[in-house]
N, C-alpha and C positions, 0 to 999 in steps of 0.2 A: 360776704355774709352780712346779715344784719345783727349787730352785736358781736359776740365772740364765739357763740356756740350754735346758733340756729342755722341750719342749712338754707341755701337759697331755694325759694319756691320756683316751680316751673311756671312759665308764662301761662296764665289761667285760660287763655283762649286757645292756645296751641297745645299745651300740655307737655312741651319738650322742645326738641329741635334747637337746643342751645348752640350747637356748632354752626348751624345756618344763621341764627340770630346774631352770633358774635361777628360773623362775616359781614352781615348787612349793617350792623352798627358801625363797624370799622369803615365800611364803604361810605356811610353817611357822614362820619366824622373826618373822612379823607385822611386817615392815619397813614403814616409812612409805611409803604409796602402793601397797603390795601389795594385790591383791584379797582380799576376805574370802571370796568364793565363786569357785571355779574349776570350770568345766564343761568337761570333756574329751570331745570327740566326734570323729567321723571315720567313714569307711567301715569296715565290718567287715574285719578283717585288716590295718588300718593300725597296730596296735600299742598301742591304748589300755591293754589289760590289762598288757602287758609294761612299759610306762612306769611304771605305778603299782607293779608288783611291784619294779622296780628302785629306785624312789624309797623304798619302804618298807624296803628292805634296810638303809638307813642307820639305821633304828631298832632293828635287831637287832645287839647287840654283836659276835657271832661273824661275821655276814655283813658288818658294817661293816669289821671288821679285814681280811677277805678282799678287800674292794674297794680297800684301800689309799687312803683318801680324800686323803692328802697328795699323791698323784700326779694327782688330778682337778682340774678347774677349781674353785677355792674357792667361786665363786658358785653352783655346782650342789650343794654339800654342806651340808645342814642341820646345825645344831649337835648335839653328842652329848648330847641331852636326851631325856626320855621321849617316845616316838613318839606320833603321833596315834591316836585310837581308830578301829579299822577295823570297819565293819559289812559283812559278806560276804553279798550277796544270792543267790548262785548256788543255785538250787533251793529258795529259801525265800520265804515270804510276807511281805507288808508287816507283818502282825500279829506274826510271829516276830521281825522286825527291830526293831519297836517294843518288844517284850519285852526284846530284847538291850539296847536303849538304856536302858530302865527299870532293867535290872540294873546298867549302868554308873553310873547316877545313884543306885543303892541305894534305888530306890522299890519299895514293896510291890505297886504296881499299874501295869499298862501302859496305863491309860486315856489316850488321846491328849491330852486337855485337861490332865491332871495332868502328863504328861511335858513338854509344851510350856511349861506354866506354871513348872515347876521350872527348865527351861533359861533361860527369860526372866528368872528371878530371880537367876541366877548372877552372881557378882562377877568370876570369871575365865572367859574364853571357853573353850568346848569345841571342840577341833579334831577333825573327823570326816573320814574317807576312806571313800567308798562306791564300790568298783570293780564292774565287770561288771553294771551295772544291766540290761543286755539279757538277762542269764541269770537274772533273778529269777523265782521261782515254781516250784512242782513240776509245773505243767502248761503246756506250751508255748503252747497255744491260748487260755489264760485271760487273756492281756494283763496279767500281773502287773507288768511294767515301767511301764505307764501308771499303775496304781494306786500303785506305789511312789513315782513322781515326784510325783503329785498329792496323795497323802494323807500322805506323810512328808517327802520332800525339799523340796518347795516351802515347807511351813510351817517347816522347819528353816532354809532359806535366808533366810527373812524375819526371823529372829531375830538381832539385832545381837550376841548373846552366843554365836552359833554360827559357827565358821569351817569351811567345807565344801569338800571336793574330791569330785566325783562324775564317773565315766565313764559317759556317757549316750548312747543312740542319737540320731542326728541329728534324728529326728522329734520327740524330746522335749527336745532340748538348748535350743532357743530358748525354749521354754515355761518351762523352769527358770530360765534366765538373766534373764527378765523380772521374776522375783519380788523380788529384793533391791532395796534403795535404789539408784538410778542411780549408777554410778561405783564400786560395791563388788563387781561381778561381772565376770569375764573368761571369754569363750568361746574355747577353744582348739580349732580345727578342724584335725585332722591332715592333711586334704586340701589345706589352703591352703599356698601356697609358703612363707609365713613360718615355718611349723611343720613342713613335710614332711621336711626334712633329707635331701637327696640324698646327702651325704657319709656320713651314718649308714647309709643303705641300702647304699652301696658297702661300708662296713665290715662290715655284716651278711653280705653275699654273700661277701666275702673270708674272713671268719672261718669261715663254713660250709665253704668249700673247704679252708681251712687245717686245720680240725678233722678233715675227712675224710682229708686227706693224712697227718696224724699217726696216725689210726686205721689207715691202710694200712701202717704200720710203716716210713714213710720212703720208700715206693716212688715217691712223686711228688716227692721232694726233689731229683731230679737224676740218679738212677740208674734204669735201666729193669729191673733184675732182681729187685726186691723182691717178696716173695710177697704181702704186703698182706692187707687184709680182703676177704672174699668180696663180690663185686659192686662193689668199689671199685677195687682194683688191677687187676682183670681176670685172665683166665686164658690169654689168647692170646699165646704166645711171651713170657710174662713182661712184657708191655707195660704201661706206666703209663696209667691212664685219662686221655684227652686233657684233661679238665677240670682235672686236678690237676698235670700235669707241663708243663714241666720244672722248676718251682720256684715260690717265693713270688711273684716278680715277674710270672710268667705268670698266676698266680691273681688277683693284684691287677688286672692289665690286663683280664682276663676279667670280673671283677666290675664294673669301670668301664664296659666295653663293653656288658655286659648291662643294667646299671641305666640307661644312656643310652637304652635302648629302652622303658623303663617309665614309666607315669604314677606319680609319687611317692605319690599317694593311691591310691584305688581298689584296695584289697586288696594293696597293694604288698609289705608285709612278709611276708604269708602266701604270696603268689605266689612270691617269691624263695625262701623256705624250702622250699616243696613242689616247685617246679621243679627246684631243685638236688638235693633228696633223691631225686626221681624219676630224674633223669639219673645220679646216682651209683650207683643200684641197677641201672642198665642198661649196665654197662661193656661187655658183649659187643656190644651194638648200636653203641656209639660206636667201639669198636675195629674192628669189621667195616666201618664206614663211614668210618674215619679218613682214607683217601685222598681221599674226596669232600668231607669236612667241613673238614679242617684244612689240606690242601695249598693253598698259595698259588697261585691261578689268576687269569687276567685277569678283572677285574670286567666284567659285561655292559655297563655304562654308562661304562666307562673307555676311554681310548685303548689301542690294541693294544699288548700287551706289558707293561701296568701291572698288577702282581700285586695281588690282593685281600689285605687284612690277615688272616692266619690266625686271629688272636684274635677279630676282628670276625666272621669266618665262623662260628667256633665259638659265639659269643654269639648269633648269629641262629638257632641250632638250639634255643634255649631259649624256652619259651612265655612270654607276657606277661600272661596272665590265668588264673584258676583253671579255667575251662571247658576252655581249651586244654591246661592241665597234665594234666587227666584224660584227654582224648582222645588226646593225643600219647603219654602213658604206655602206654595200651592198645595203640595202633597199633604202637609200637616193640616191644612184647612179642608181637605177632602175634595180638592179641585184638581183637574188635570193640568200639569204644568203648561201644556200647549195652550190651554184656554186662558190662563193668566197672561201668557206672552201675547196672545192675540188681542187681549184687552189693552195691553201696554204698547202694542205696535204703533197705533196712530200717534201716540205721544213721542215715541222714538223717532218718528218721521217728521214731527212738527217743526215748524220754523220759528225762529226769533223768540218771542216772549212766551210762547205756548199756544195750545189749541183751545179755542172756545169750547166750553163744556157741552154746548148743544150740538157740536159737530162730532163729538167723540163717538157716539153710537153709530151714526151713519158711516163714518170713515172706517171704524172697526168692521162693520158689516161688509163694506166694499173690499177691504183687504182680505178678509177671511172667506169671502164668497158665500156667506150665509148671514141670516139676520142675527146680529149680535147686540141689538139695542137692549133687550131684556137682560142679557148676560152682563153687559157693561153696568147697568143700573144695580144689579144684584151683587156685583163684585166690587162696588165702589169702596166699601169699608175694607175689603181685603187688600186693596191696592194702596192703602194709606201710607205704609212705610216707604213707598217708592214714588209717590206722586205728591206734588205740592200745588196748592191753589193760590193764585195771585189775582189781584184786581187789575183788569184792563179797562181802558176808556175808549169809547167810540163817541166823540163829541161830548154831549152831556150825559150819555148813558154809561153806567158802570156794568161791566160784565166779568164773569169768572173765567179765567184761563187756567188750563191744566198743563203741567209740564213735569217731566221726570226730574228727580232731585239732583241729578248730576249727569253731565254728558257721557261719562264712562258707562253709566247704566244704559243710556240710549245705545251706545256702541254694542253692549252685550245683547240687547234685544235685537238689534239689526243683524248682528252676527249669527243669530239663530234662524234668520229667514232663509228660505231656500233661494229666493231671488229678490233682491232689494229693488231692482228695476221694475219688476212686475208689480211689487207692492206700491211703488211710487206711481206707476201708470194707473193702477186702480184708484189710488187716492186722487190723482188729478182728474180722472173721469168723474168721480163722485163729487168733487168740488165744482166741476162745470155744471153738474145737475142742480147745484144749489143756487145758480144764478137765475133769478126770476125773469122769465121771458128773454133770457140772454141780454138783459139790460144791466150793464156793469155799474150804472149809477145806483141800482137797487141792491147790489150784491153785498153780502156780509163782508166787512172789512178784511177779515182773514182771507176769505176766498179771493177777493179783489187784489189784495196786496201780495199774496204768496202763491197763487196759482202758477206763476212763472217759475218759482223756485222748485215746485214739485215736478213740473214738466221738464225743467232742466235736468233734475236728478233722474228722470225717466228717459231722457234722451229725446224728448218730443217737443222741446220748446220752439224750434223753428216753425212747426205746423200751427202753433198758437198765435204767432206774431203777424196776424193779418187783420185783427179787429181794431178799428180806430177807437171804439169805446174803451177797450182795455188800455190802450196807450194813454187815453185821457184820464181815466179814473184810478188806475193802479198807482200805488206809491212810487214816484219816479226813482227814488233811491234804490228800492228793491228791484224794480223792473230793469233799470239800467244795469245794475250789478249782474243780473241774470243774463240779459242780452249780451253784455260785454264778454261773458264767459263762453259764448258759442263761437266756434271758428267762423271767421268772416265769410268764407266761401259757402257756408251752410245757410246763411241768412238771405231771405228774400229782399226785394227792393223796399218794401214798407218797413221792415226791421232795420235796414241800413239807414233809412231816413230818420227813424226814431232814434237810432244810436247817435247820430250827429246832432240831433235836436235836444237830446236828454240833458246836457249840461245847463241849458237855459231853463228847463223845467225844474231842475234841482236847486237852482240859485234862489234861495229864499223860500218863502211860503207862497208858492204859485198855486192859485185855486184852479179847479178843473176847467172853468170857463176860459181862463187865460191859457191854460195848457192846450185846449182845443184850438184857440186862435193861433198859437205858435206852431202847432203841428199842421194846421191847415195851410199856413204859409209855406211850411217846409215841403209838404206833399205837393202843393201847387208848383213850387220851384223845381221839384224833381219829376214833374210830369205825371204824378199819380192822381189823376183827376177824380176817380171814384172815391178814394180815401179823403181827398180834400172836400168833396161834396158832403160826405158823411160827417165830417168834422164840422163843416159849416152848419149843418142841421143840429148837431149837438150843441154848438155855441148858441144857436138861436133858441133851442129848447130851454137853455139855462139862463137866458136873459131875463 
């Protein structure tokens, strides 16, 4: 406690999860009996990433001060010491992470045996945190998380001189936990009651509502006349959004009633976030139906004259899984759920940092088999709770990339497709049509760098691997990861030559002209004269 009577505040970024935070703090302090290896798992959307982000805030002096650690449970707060080393896998290969680790150790080489031997010889343990293992790799279909666990994390976990925390998909979590000496590893499954933290989920829901109320300029704080934020305070007679008014007590009771309907695992944190975000953008619907939703009426299964709890009735309007979040959001907006899903599908299939905004309409049209460009533009506002816009860079040019707010949402959209392979095939064909005159030097960077990823997911990559221009201009990290995922006996001669040459193309910032030269030499050596000639012409054009 702070003082003698004030209760500890929950971690302001996480809203709870004290049991997990106590374990992580003990791990960092290397307390007697603390696990040397912590494997954090759970269903997608249960908050693995957020927990580690909140934990790592203690290692940043500025963020630590904002957390006011003296007000938190002391057992959840690690000491103000150098933070653990973080290896960030999102979009990166196992080899790149191994090179990062070699850099931490000041080694000139990232050879695995050299890195592991150096770690084994240390006198002081190295503390490592590896979040978001499920997001590893530049190519979604290449199964980089499996490679990362088996080729890097398991050997690290086996070393007594390494103390490791890793957020790992459930399918790989048990495999990783088996590696250390018995008794030195702990598996934290956020779906289990011990770790799920219902109170923290209530805190999350209430905080989301309170933040929205504050954004509405106090309109939900007890007065009905505030103007508020668009879509939150509402516009009908100056009324307050039913989710937000008449005050903080109402919001807390609503959060409790809603969470009582949820499975605390199974995408719970993401479901709460998106269900409330969706409802808060649909103030007009809630206000129009206020009489039916909020008015206390006799419950169907209660004795005559017994009113239903209005807060419970309101909580029952909120969906309890991600699929229902999407479909209810569309229905309340007067849009067919299938149409909303069709708009989101290209983003659910997109690779790496997201899809360029200008490709959204063409790819939605390709997957749906009809012109979706107007629909995509008209529904841009409707998709806001589910889509985030980020800035990407193509040389000196800044562009807008679109991506779904969480991988679990992409999983939900893909699960609703009749045939993901067909959707990926149509996507790949549409991307090929975006290449001007089939000249890969003029192609959009997303098309150039990720066409291989989409054809891999469609099962068509070997047919693509005949174009010397693609070999030259595509991002060699992405292309190599995709080609390496294809069974060797399915690859043609040109693809096999590319595969053996790719390490030289990846080594440093190799420009396309130099790539063409290296590939020309390799194709000449392998007797692929036509490919060598085409590459010689490419190198000449770029001189």
